[in-house]
Backbone as CSV, one residue per row, in Angstrom:
resi,resn,N_x,N_y,N_z,CA_x,CA_y,CA_z,C_x,C_y,C_z
1,MET,-103.515,3.683,-74.476,-103.077,4.538,-73.372,-101.599,4.296,-73.085
2,VAL,-100.851,5.357,-72.863,-99.435,5.243,-72.553,-99.263,4.738,-71.122
3,ASP,-98.348,3.792,-70.951,-98.071,3.240,-69.627,-97.074,4.151,-68.914
4,ILE,-97.536,4.861,-67.903,-96.719,5.845,-67.195,-96.397,5.323,-65.801
5,THR,-95.128,5.401,-65.429,-94.700,5.019,-64.080,-94.631,6.264,-63.205
6,ALA,-95.279,6.223,-62.060,-95.191,7.331,-61.104,-93.979,7.109,-60.213
7,VAL,-93.129,8.132,-60.117,-91.930,8.060,-59.279,-92.018,9.146,-58.211
8,PHE,-92.109,8.721,-56.962,-92.168,9.650,-55.832,-90.776,9.845,-55.240
9,LEU,-90.389,11.094,-55.062,-89.152,11.407,-54.356,-89.487,11.544,-52.879
10,ALA,-89.088,10.562,-52.092,-89.497,10.509,-50.686,-88.329,10.189,-49.751
11,ALA,-87.113,10.551,-50.181,-85.940,10.174,-49.394,-85.494,11.245,-48.409
12,GLY,-86.005,12.477,-48.566,-85.509,13.604,-47.777,-85.714,13.456,-46.278
13,ARG,-84.895,14.189,-45.516,-84.915,14.078,-44.054,-85.955,14.958,-43.382
14,GLY,-86.579,15.870,-44.112,-87.630,16.697,-43.522,-87.138,17.573,-42.387
15,VAL,-85.908,18.090,-42.523,-85.289,18.854,-41.442,-86.132,20.055,-41.036
16,ARG,-86.714,20.734,-42.019,-87.460,21.968,-41.708,-88.782,21.700,-40.999
17,MET,-89.224,20.442,-40.957,-90.438,20.106,-40.236,-90.190,19.923,-38.742
18,GLY,-88.921,20.035,-38.322,-88.626,19.915,-36.897,-88.928,18.525,-36.357
19,GLU,-89.524,18.463,-35.180,-89.789,17.188,-34.515,-90.704,16.302,-35.348
20,ARG,-91.707,16.894,-35.985,-92.629,16.091,-36.807,-91.859,15.423,-37.947
21,GLY,-90.917,16.163,-38.564,-90.124,15.608,-39.645,-89.134,14.549,-39.186
22,ARG,-88.643,14.667,-37.957,-87.731,13.661,-37.433,-88.453,12.349,-37.139
23,MET,-89.736,12.438,-36.849,-90.506,11.252,-36.472,-91.197,10.579,-37.662
24,THR,-91.533,11.377,-38.691,-92.345,10.865,-39.796,-91.868,11.446,-41.119
25,PRO,-91.672,10.633,-42.158,-91.366,11.182,-43.482,-92.501,12.102,-43.936
26,LYS,-92.154,13.181,-44.624,-93.186,14.163,-44.987,-94.293,13.559,-45.844
27,GLY,-93.954,12.600,-46.691,-94.973,11.981,-47.521,-95.982,11.160,-46.742
28,LEU,-95.643,10.831,-45.488,-96.546,10.040,-44.654,-97.291,10.892,-43.637
29,LEU,-97.162,12.209,-43.765,-98.013,13.092,-42.980,-99.417,13.077,-43.574
30,SER,-100.373,13.559,-42.831,-101.741,13.570,-43.344,-102.493,14.789,-42.842
31,ILE,-103.426,15.221,-43.658,-104.391,16.251,-43.273,-105.785,15.643,-43.310
32,GLY,-106.036,14.860,-44.335,-107.313,14.161,-44.443,-107.242,12.797,-43.771
33,GLU,-107.925,11.826,-44.351,-108.017,10.502,-43.736,-106.811,9.625,-44.018
34,THR,-106.066,9.919,-45.096,-104.903,9.109,-45.451,-103.695,10.006,-45.666
35,THR,-102.531,9.397,-45.829,-101.285,10.136,-45.981,-101.229,10.861,-47.329
36,PHE,-100.291,11.809,-47.406,-100.118,12.555,-48.659,-99.852,11.598,-49.823
37,VAL,-98.965,10.629,-49.612,-98.624,9.709,-50.693,-99.829,8.867,-51.092
38,GLU,-100.597,8.391,-50.138,-101.766,7.571,-50.468,-102.808,8.384,-51.230
39,GLU,-103.013,9.624,-50.839,-103.970,10.457,-51.563,-103.486,10.708,-52.983
40,ALA,-102.176,10.938,-53.140,-101.631,11.129,-54.482,-101.793,9.875,-55.321
41,VAL,-101.523,8.709,-54.731,-101.663,7.448,-55.461,-103.109,7.238,-55.903
42,ALA,-104.067,7.568,-55.050,-105.479,7.426,-55.426,-105.817,8.314,-56.626
43,THR,-105.281,9.530,-56.636,-105.523,10.433,-57.760,-104.866,9.903,-59.026
44,LEU,-103.657,9.375,-58.897,-102.964,8.807,-60.050,-103.741,7.625,-60.626
45,ARG,-104.240,6.761,-59.752,-104.965,5.576,-60.226,-106.226,5.977,-60.981
46,ALA,-106.862,7.038,-60.541,-108.048,7.518,-61.244,-107.719,7.979,-62.651
47,HIS,-106.451,8.303,-62.894,-106.001,8.738,-64.217,-105.241,7.625,-64.952
48,GLY,-105.374,6.394,-64.475,-104.786,5.254,-65.169,-103.333,4.985,-64.860
49,ILE,-102.806,5.599,-63.799,-101.400,5.394,-63.422,-101.365,4.583,-62.134
50,SER,-100.885,3.338,-62.228,-100.877,2.458,-61.057,-99.445,2.041,-60.731
51,SER,-99.279,1.165,-59.751,-97.983,0.617,-59.349,-96.941,1.720,-59.144
52,PRO,-97.118,2.561,-58.132,-96.178,3.653,-57.890,-94.804,3.153,-57.453
53,ARG,-93.797,3.923,-57.813,-92.419,3.658,-57.383,-92.034,4.756,-56.399
54,ILE,-91.593,4.371,-55.218,-91.280,5.340,-54.174,-89.805,5.221,-53.813
55,VAL,-89.074,6.323,-53.982,-87.660,6.359,-53.631,-87.556,6.780,-52.169
56,THR,-87.105,5.869,-51.331,-87.069,6.105,-49.887,-85.652,6.405,-49.407
57,GLY,-85.576,6.913,-48.187,-84.295,7.206,-47.561,-84.510,7.336,-46.071
58,HIS,-84.798,8.568,-45.635,-85.090,8.860,-44.231,-86.302,8.054,-43.757
59,LEU,-86.119,7.299,-42.672,-87.201,6.512,-42.081,-87.868,5.596,-43.105
60,ALA,-87.036,4.939,-43.918,-87.549,4.073,-44.987,-88.446,2.968,-44.465
61,ASP,-88.220,2.524,-43.224,-89.019,1.432,-42.672,-90.493,1.789,-42.593
62,GLN,-90.789,3.086,-42.452,-92.195,3.489,-42.389,-92.883,3.321,-43.747
63,TYR,-92.150,3.524,-44.826,-92.714,3.262,-46.159,-92.871,1.756,-46.380
64,GLU,-91.950,0.972,-45.843,-92.079,-0.477,-45.954,-93.340,-0.962,-45.244
65,THR,-93.620,-0.375,-44.095,-94.830,-0.729,-43.359,-96.080,-0.326,-44.130
66,LEU,-96.059,0.880,-44.687,-97.198,1.353,-45.479,-97.442,0.457,-46.679
67,ALA,-96.369,0.130,-47.406,-96.519,-0.700,-48.606,-97.098,-2.067,-48.250
68,ALA,-96.616,-2.646,-47.175,-97.105,-3.968,-46.776,-98.577,-3.937,-46.381
69,ALA,-98.995,-2.846,-45.755,-100.352,-2.781,-45.231,-101.369,-2.239,-46.235
70,ARG,-100.984,-1.198,-46.996,-102.001,-0.493,-47.787,-101.616,-0.200,-49.237
71,LEU,-100.356,-0.385,-49.604,-99.944,-0.146,-50.997,-99.140,-1.341,-51.501
72,PRO,-99.779,-2.496,-51.610,-99.042,-3.713,-51.960,-98.418,-3.685,-53.353
73,ASP,-98.921,-2.826,-54.239,-98.360,-2.778,-55.587,-97.248,-1.748,-55.717
74,ALA,-96.891,-1.075,-54.630,-95.831,-0.069,-54.685,-94.465,-0.743,-54.769
75,GLU,-93.596,-0.145,-55.577,-92.203,-0.592,-55.661,-91.356,0.392,-54.858
76,LEU,-90.674,-0.090,-53.846,-89.818,0.764,-53.027,-88.377,0.631,-53.492
77,ARG,-87.750,1.782,-53.721,-86.334,1.807,-54.081,-85.605,2.657,-53.047
78,HIS,-84.705,2.036,-52.324,-84.024,2.753,-51.243,-82.800,3.493,-51.759
79,ASN,-82.652,4.740,-51.340,-81.465,5.544,-51.623,-80.630,5.600,-50.347
80,PRO,-79.598,4.776,-50.213,-78.815,4.756,-48.977,-77.988,6.021,-48.770
81,ASP,-77.850,6.819,-49.827,-77.049,8.041,-49.754,-77.903,9.285,-49.540
82,PHE,-79.106,9.108,-48.996,-80.034,10.239,-48.897,-79.501,11.387,-48.047
83,ALA,-78.640,11.104,-47.079,-78.123,12.155,-46.203,-76.967,12.921,-46.831
84,ASP,-76.331,12.333,-47.850,-75.120,12.919,-48.418,-75.274,13.372,-49.859
85,LYS,-76.394,13.049,-50.461,-76.622,13.444,-51.851,-78.010,14.052,-51.985
86,GLY,-78.160,14.922,-52.992,-79.401,15.657,-53.168,-80.465,14.889,-53.921
87,SER,-81.537,15.596,-54.236,-82.709,14.946,-54.826,-82.495,14.497,-56.268
88,LEU,-81.503,15.059,-56.967,-81.230,14.545,-58.313,-80.740,13.110,-58.231
89,HIS,-79.921,12.805,-57.235,-79.473,11.423,-57.064,-80.661,10.507,-56.770
90,SER,-81.589,10.972,-55.926,-82.791,10.173,-55.653,-83.585,9.938,-56.930
91,LEU,-83.677,10.970,-57.772,-84.386,10.803,-59.035,-83.709,9.746,-59.895
92,LEU,-82.386,9.758,-59.933,-81.668,8.763,-60.730,-81.877,7.361,-60.176
93,VAL,-81.980,7.226,-58.854,-82.316,5.923,-58.254,-83.684,5.474,-58.761
94,GLY,-84.624,6.407,-58.816,-85.969,6.079,-59.287,-86.041,5.761,-60.760
95,LEU,-85.149,6.373,-61.553,-85.181,6.184,-63.006,-84.284,5.056,-63.487
96,SER,-83.498,4.479,-62.608,-82.583,3.416,-63.016,-83.325,2.263,-63.679
97,GLY,-82.901,1.912,-64.881,-83.530,0.824,-65.616,-84.831,1.190,-66.294
98,GLN,-85.297,2.416,-66.106,-86.574,2.841,-66.678,-86.415,3.164,-68.162
99,THR,-87.287,2.600,-68.991,-87.236,2.876,-70.430,-88.490,3.584,-70.932
100,GLY,-89.547,3.585,-70.131,-90.790,4.244,-70.526,-90.957,5.578,-69.838
101,PRO,-92.080,6.253,-70.089,-92.332,7.567,-69.500,-92.635,7.499,-68.013
102,CYS,-92.398,8.613,-67.328,-92.617,8.691,-65.884,-93.335,9.983,-65.531
103,LEU,-94.056,9.948,-64.429,-94.555,11.164,-63.810,-93.837,11.296,-62.483
104,LEU,-93.010,12.312,-62.374,-92.226,12.559,-61.174,-93.029,13.417,-60.211
105,LEU,-93.082,12.986,-58.942,-93.827,13.731,-57.928,-92.986,13.910,-56.672
106,GLU,-93.040,15.085,-56.095,-92.492,15.288,-54.765,-93.484,14.672,-53.779
107,SER,-92.982,14.032,-52.754,-93.865,13.272,-51.869,-94.636,14.136,-50.885
108,ASP,-94.171,15.368,-50.656,-94.806,16.225,-49.644,-95.815,17.185,-50.241
109,LEU,-96.508,16.728,-51.279,-97.485,17.563,-51.972,-98.909,17.093,-51.706
110,ILE,-99.827,18.060,-51.679,-101.254,17.767,-51.806,-101.742,18.548,-53.019
111,PHE,-102.623,17.941,-53.814,-103.023,18.587,-55.063,-104.349,18.025,-55.541
112,GLU,-105.046,18.822,-56.324,-106.330,18.397,-56.887,-106.119,17.610,-58.183
113,PRO,-107.129,16.867,-58.647,-106.971,16.000,-59.807,-106.526,16.700,-61.088
114,ARG,-106.885,17.978,-61.268,-106.479,18.674,-62.497,-104.969,18.675,-62.688
115,ALA,-104.222,18.604,-61.607,-102.768,18.638,-61.716,-102.258,17.464,-62.550
116,VAL,-102.745,16.261,-62.259,-102.291,15.077,-62.986,-102.752,15.129,-64.441
117,ALA,-104.022,15.436,-64.649,-104.565,15.473,-66.009,-103.792,16.449,-66.893
118,THR,-103.411,17.587,-66.343,-102.705,18.600,-67.127,-101.267,18.189,-67.394
119,ALA,-100.609,17.603,-66.405,-99.212,17.208,-66.570,-99.042,16.139,-67.646
120,ILE,-99.989,15.225,-67.764,-99.850,14.105,-68.706,-100.718,14.282,-69.945
121,ALA,-101.214,15.483,-70.176,-102.170,15.718,-71.272,-101.618,15.322,-72.633
122,ASP,-100.329,15.559,-72.870,-99.699,15.200,-74.143,-98.616,14.171,-73.860
123,PRO,-98.873,12.898,-74.087,-97.900,11.854,-73.749,-96.582,11.970,-74.499
124,ALA,-96.570,12.725,-75.607,-95.355,12.861,-76.408,-94.507,14.052,-75.996
125,GLN,-94.950,14.810,-74.986,-94.283,16.053,-74.612,-93.918,16.078,-73.135
126,ALA,-92.636,16.193,-72.821,-92.220,16.380,-71.431,-92.845,17.670,-70.917
127,ALA,-93.270,17.667,-69.659,-94.003,18.825,-69.140,-93.742,19.012,-67.652
128,LEU,-93.554,20.270,-67.271,-93.385,20.663,-65.880,-94.560,21.542,-65.498
129,LEU,-95.377,21.074,-64.570,-96.609,21.769,-64.218,-96.312,23.043,-63.429
130,VAL,-97.050,24.103,-63.773,-96.862,25.418,-63.162,-98.220,25.932,-62.694
131,SER,-98.205,26.666,-61.583,-99.440,27.285,-61.086,-99.300,28.796,-61.067
132,GLY,-100.407,29.469,-60.780,-100.368,30.892,-60.522,-99.804,31.149,-59.140
133,ALA,-99.826,32.402,-58.710,-99.251,32.784,-57.427,-100.014,32.144,-56.276
134,THR,-99.265,31.614,-55.305,-99.881,30.988,-54.139,-99.680,31.787,-52.855
135,GLY,-98.582,32.524,-52.782,-98.266,33.234,-51.546,-97.935,32.304,-50.402
136,ALA,-97.504,31.087,-50.732,-97.302,30.061,-49.716,-95.991,30.217,-48.954
137,GLY,-95.038,30.943,-49.522,-93.707,30.997,-48.941,-92.843,29.899,-49.532
138,ASP,-91.548,30.192,-49.723,-90.602,29.219,-50.274,-90.951,28.815,-51.704
139,GLU,-91.551,29.734,-52.459,-91.915,29.422,-53.836,-90.685,29.204,-54.715
140,VAL,-90.822,28.330,-55.691,-89.833,28.176,-56.752,-90.468,28.730,-58.020
141,TYR,-89.846,29.754,-58.588,-90.408,30.433,-59.756,-89.860,29.812,-61.037
142,VAL,-90.703,29.790,-62.057,-90.372,29.157,-63.332,-90.413,30.199,-64.439
143,TRP,-89.358,30.231,-65.263,-89.331,31.088,-66.439,-89.451,30.217,-67.679
144,ALA,-90.167,30.722,-68.668,-90.420,29.954,-69.880,-90.236,30.832,-71.115
145,ASP,-89.916,30.185,-72.223,-89.789,30.841,-73.516,-90.732,30.172,-74.505
146,LYS,-91.236,30.929,-75.450,-92.089,30.361,-76.481,-91.242,29.570,-77.469
147,LYS,-91.593,28.298,-77.643,-90.926,27.438,-78.603,-91.989,26.599,-79.292
148,ASP,-92.076,26.746,-80.601,-93.089,26.018,-81.372,-94.483,26.224,-80.803
149,GLY,-94.760,27.457,-80.364,-96.089,27.795,-79.874,-96.379,27.375,-78.451
150,GLN,-95.396,26.825,-77.748,-95.599,26.395,-76.367,-94.697,27.188,-75.423
151,ASP,-95.159,27.335,-74.182,-94.296,27.880,-73.139,-93.403,26.750,-72.663
152,CYS,-92.084,26.911,-72.873,-91.136,25.849,-72.541,-90.109,26.336,-71.524
153,LEU,-89.730,25.442,-70.653,-88.874,25.765,-69.526,-87.548,26.383,-69.949
154,ARG,-87.209,27.499,-69.285,-85.887,28.115,-69.403,-85.086,27.913,-68.124
155,ASP,-85.722,28.201,-66.974,-84.989,28.180,-65.719,-85.969,28.116,-64.555
156,MET,-85.441,27.779,-63.363,-86.201,27.799,-62.111,-85.320,28.385,-61.017
157,SER,-85.933,29.104,-60.082,-85.173,29.675,-58.978,-86.126,30.147,-57.891
158,LYS,-85.629,30.176,-56.645,-86.391,30.788,-55.557,-86.240,32.300,-55.556
159,ASP,-85.332,32.809,-56.368,-85.109,34.251,-56.494,-85.994,34.801,-57.608
160,ALA,-87.035,35.530,-57.238,-87.982,36.047,-58.230,-87.348,37.071,-59.161
161,ALA,-86.187,37.602,-58.788,-85.501,38.601,-59.610,-84.345,37.987,-60.401
162,ARG,-84.311,36.696,-60.499,-83.194,36.035,-61.189,-83.113,36.456,-62.653
163,TRP,-84.258,36.647,-63.291,-84.304,37.078,-64.692,-85.033,38.417,-64.769
164,PRO,-84.690,39.257,-65.750,-85.331,40.570,-65.845,-86.789,40.513,-66.271
165,ASP,-87.178,39.463,-66.991,-88.564,39.342,-67.431,-89.389,38.640,-66.364
166,PRO,-90.705,38.826,-66.360,-91.563,38.185,-65.348,-91.500,36.661,-65.453
167,HIS,-91.589,36.003,-64.317,-91.622,34.541,-64.334,-92.968,34.064,-64.876
168,HIS,-92.982,32.812,-65.310,-94.177,32.218,-65.909,-95.159,31.744,-64.849
169,GLY,-94.659,31.353,-63.693,-95.508,30.839,-62.623,-94.668,30.134,-61.577
170,GLU,-95.315,29.305,-60.761,-94.638,28.615,-59.667,-94.568,27.101,-59.924
171,LEU,-93.437,26.530,-59.589,-93.259,25.086,-59.674,-94.215,24.385,-58.717
172,VAL,-94.928,23.390,-59.230,-95.867,22.628,-58.410,-95.190,21.397,-57.803
173,GLY,-94.427,20.675,-58.618,-93.785,19.457,-58.125,-94.262,18.205,-58.832
174,LEU,-94.978,18.362,-59.955,-95.346,17.254,-60.824,-94.695,17.509,-62.183
175,THR,-93.882,16.560,-62.624,-93.152,16.698,-63.878,-93.294,15.422,-64.690
176,TYR,-93.788,15.553,-65.899,-93.951,14.396,-66.776,-92.720,14.264,-67.658
177,LEU,-92.138,13.081,-67.678,-90.949,12.791,-68.470,-91.270,11.732,-69.512
178,THR,-91.076,12.068,-70.772,-91.227,11.068,-71.827,-90.094,10.053,-71.718
179,ALA,-90.207,8.956,-72.460,-89.136,7.964,-72.473,-87.829,8.603,-72.931
180,ARG,-87.906,9.492,-73.897,-86.711,10.203,-74.383,-86.115,11.061,-73.274
181,ALA,-86.972,11.764,-72.521,-86.488,12.613,-71.430,-85.856,11.774,-70.323
182,VAL,-86.442,10.614,-70.031,-85.862,9.710,-69.032,-84.457,9.296,-69.446
183,ALA,-84.298,8.907,-70.709,-82.984,8.495,-71.204,-81.991,9.654,-71.128
184,HIS,-82.454,10.847,-71.457,-81.591,12.038,-71.421,-81.115,12.304,-69.992
185,LEU,-82.035,12.248,-69.031,-81.664,12.486,-67.633,-80.717,11.409,-67.113
186,ASN,-80.954,10.175,-67.511,-80.064,9.098,-67.082,-78.665,9.254,-67.669
187,THR,-78.557,10.023,-68.748,-77.258,10.283,-69.369,-76.533,11.437,-68.694
188,ILE,-77.245,12.557,-68.480,-76.586,13.753,-67.956,-76.547,13.806,-66.434
189,GLY,-77.455,13.098,-65.781,-77.583,13.195,-64.332,-76.362,12.747,-63.540
190,PRO,-75.785,11.582,-63.849,-74.648,11.124,-63.050,-73.480,12.097,-63.012
191,GLU,-73.183,12.744,-64.120,-72.083,13.708,-64.138,-72.423,14.937,-63.295
192,MET,-73.690,15.354,-63.323,-74.098,16.478,-62.487,-73.927,16.153,-61.003
193,VAL,-74.302,14.938,-60.620,-74.146,14.524,-59.226,-72.674,14.384,-58.869
194,ALA,-71.859,13.910,-59.807,-70.424,13.771,-59.556,-69.787,15.134,-59.298
195,GLN,-70.270,16.152,-59.989,-69.735,17.500,-59.810,-70.234,18.154,-58.531
196,ASP,-71.474,17.861,-58.154,-72.060,18.417,-56.928,-73.034,17.391,-56.369
197,ALA,-72.612,16.694,-55.335,-73.422,15.598,-54.793,-74.793,16.053,-54.333
198,MET,-74.916,17.320,-53.904,-76.181,17.804,-53.367,-77.086,18.436,-54.419
199,THR,-76.775,18.267,-55.682,-77.604,18.832,-56.747,-79.055,18.381,-56.606
200,ASP,-79.990,19.318,-56.755,-81.400,18.970,-56.636,-81.968,18.558,-57.990
201,TYR,-83.114,17.898,-57.946,-83.693,17.386,-59.187,-84.127,18.513,-60.118
202,GLU,-84.484,19.664,-59.540,-84.887,20.795,-60.374,-83.764,21.205,-61.326
203,SER,-82.524,21.170,-60.827,-81.382,21.501,-61.689,-81.259,20.492,-62.820
204,GLY,-81.573,19.241,-62.538,-81.559,18.233,-63.584,-82.600,18.503,-64.655
205,ILE,-83.796,18.943,-64.245,-84.847,19.235,-65.218,-84.468,20.459,-66.061
206,VAL,-83.847,21.469,-65.437,-83.388,22.644,-66.192,-82.322,22.230,-67.206
207,ALA,-81.391,21.361,-66.795,-80.371,20.882,-67.727,-81.010,20.087,-68.866
208,LEU,-82.004,19.284,-68.547,-82.743,18.557,-69.574,-83.350,19.518,-70.591
209,ALA,-83.903,20.631,-70.101,-84.583,21.602,-70.968,-83.626,22.311,-71.916
210,ARG,-82.342,22.263,-71.635,-81.377,22.863,-72.558,-81.204,21.999,-73.799
211,GLY,-81.556,20.728,-73.688,-81.388,19.826,-74.807,-82.673,19.470,-75.528
212,GLU,-83.812,19.641,-74.861,-85.093,19.365,-75.502,-86.200,20.158,-74.818
213,HIS,-87.284,20.325,-75.523,-88.370,21.141,-74.994,-89.040,20.468,-73.799
214,VAL,-89.225,21.236,-72.740,-90.021,20.812,-71.596,-91.141,21.842,-71.462
215,ALA,-92.342,21.463,-71.841,-93.469,22.390,-71.799,-93.794,22.758,-70.359
216,CYS,-94.379,23.935,-70.182,-94.765,24.412,-68.845,-96.252,24.758,-68.819
217,PRO,-97.128,23.741,-68.877,-98.565,24.018,-68.784,-98.890,24.670,-67.449
218,LYS,-99.814,25.618,-67.469,-100.111,26.389,-66.264,-101.586,26.316,-65.907
219,ILE,-101.873,26.063,-64.644,-103.224,26.159,-64.110,-103.206,27.314,-63.115
220,GLU,-103.791,28.404,-63.488,-103.679,29.629,-62.689,-104.218,29.439,-61.279
221,ASP,-105.366,28.766,-61.154,-106.027,28.674,-59.852,-105.931,27.276,-59.236
222,LEU,-104.887,26.544,-59.555,-104.732,25.184,-59.044,-104.705,25.170,-57.516
223,ALA,-105.440,24.230,-56.921,-105.395,24.014,-55.480,-104.292,22.992,-55.191
224,TRP,-103.230,23.454,-54.550,-102.115,22.570,-54.233,-101.276,23.217,-53.142
225,ALA,-100.480,22.401,-52.478,-99.561,22.925,-51.470,-98.427,21.949,-51.272
226,GLU,-97.269,22.512,-50.992,-96.114,21.742,-50.549,-95.978,21.959,-49.045
227,VAL,-95.583,20.916,-48.338,-95.479,21.021,-46.886,-94.028,20.805,-46.474
228,ASP,-93.319,21.920,-46.248,-91.913,21.857,-45.868,-91.673,22.179,-44.398
229,ASN,-92.612,22.876,-43.768,-92.433,23.252,-42.365,-93.811,23.367,-41.708
230,GLU,-93.825,23.649,-40.427,-95.091,23.682,-39.694,-96.010,24.802,-40.172
231,GLU,-95.443,25.934,-40.541,-96.278,27.030,-41.045,-96.968,26.637,-42.342
232,MET,-96.229,25.973,-43.231,-96.817,25.525,-44.490,-97.848,24.421,-44.242
233,PHE,-97.599,23.578,-43.257,-98.561,22.531,-42.915,-99.877,23.160,-42.455
234,ALA,-99.780,24.180,-41.587,-100.988,24.833,-41.075,-101.749,25.526,-42.200
235,ARG,-101.019,26.190,-43.099,-101.674,26.854,-44.234,-102.365,25.831,-45.126
236,ALA,-101.673,24.717,-45.405,-102.251,23.682,-46.258,-103.543,23.135,-45.666
237,ALA,-103.539,22.889,-44.359,-104.715,22.333,-43.694,-105.887,23.302,-43.696
238,ALA,-105.618,24.569,-43.429,-106.697,25.547,-43.265,-107.195,26.112,-44.586
239,GLN,-106.296,26.364,-45.530,-106.661,27.111,-46.723,-106.739,26.282,-47.998
240,VAL,-105.940,25.229,-48.088,-105.817,24.517,-49.367,-106.541,23.172,-49.375
241,TYR,-106.369,22.393,-48.331,-106.943,21.049,-48.350,-108.460,21.033,-48.550
242,PRO,-109.215,21.946,-47.934,-110.662,21.925,-48.197,-111.000,22.080,-49.681
243,ARG,-110.241,22.886,-50.404,-110.475,23.045,-51.848,-110.131,21.762,-52.596
244,ILE,-109.041,21.121,-52.193,-108.637,19.872,-52.835,-109.675,18.785,-52.582
245,ASP,-110.119,18.684,-51.363,-111.110,17.669,-51.004,-112.396,17.871,-51.796
246,ALA,-112.817,19.110,-51.930,-114.029,19.398,-52.709,-113.829,19.046,-54.181
247,ALA,-112.649,19.344,-54.720,-112.370,19.029,-56.121,-112.347,17.522,-56.352
248,ARG,-111.792,16.770,-55.414,-111.775,15.310,-55.547,-113.184,14.737,-55.510
249,ARG,-113.999,15.238,-54.593,-115.360,14.720,-54.477,-116.198,15.039,-55.714
250,ALA,-115.876,16.170,-56.368,-116.644,16.588,-57.547,-116.125,15.984,-58.848
251,HIS,-114.906,15.454,-58.828,-114.280,14.989,-60.060,-114.855,13.630,-60.468
252,PRO,-115.302,13.481,-61.718,-115.933,12.216,-62.143,-115.019,11.004,-62.020
253,LEU,-113.726,11.175,-62.287,-112.813,10.043,-62.180,-112.590,9.618,-60.740
254,MET,-112.635,10.580,-59.833,-112.423,10.265,-58.424,-113.668,9.648,-57.778
255,ARG,-114.837,9.919,-58.349,-116.083,9.368,-57.807,-116.323,7.946,-58.299
256,ALA,-115.641,7.593,-59.403,-115.903,6.288,-60.034,-115.500,5.135,-59.131
């Protein structure tokens, strides 16, 4: 089995969450019995991925408290520049010194077990997980081209009309990086941040895809949600989380 390191991007300030975001990092919000990050870690462990690495920034002390109490094997990496630099810089903080493969996760996600299994299905292939239409609002659309029989990343944008051809699906927020892809990002990322400090990690993955194939496996009916604001939180709680909870309870790895 390939040893995969999970890297959570959890440094953001959660501005769009308003008062809730000012008080609590988005990854430490909860709909079920535990926080988003803890539920994600449980799903990862069921798939053989342990010892998560969490890149902190905003309200980092709350992650320190969580790690001490309930995630003792978590590695916390603080990004002191979280207010002045974008998520690509946070990703580079998480990848510093990394020589093996990683599964990159946004911390404000809830998702069913199929997401992890699909993202890491081919350990030799970098992959960006894509879903069908969610209607959630604030979607990031993914375009792909056929390369060697696979749908491979071309571009991502919140503008559905960015390209004349139909998009392939929606960005979920789970991206598998091979050791080669990690090395590539560690090479090109610093210059991208130097040119634009607020560059997001998605731009880094698109730049990576210009140099090597990044597959875009798609689960049309995946149960997942990103929580960026109160409206998305309410939708996730009412419409998505019950499906995720049912999928976890039914999944053989999660029941073990």
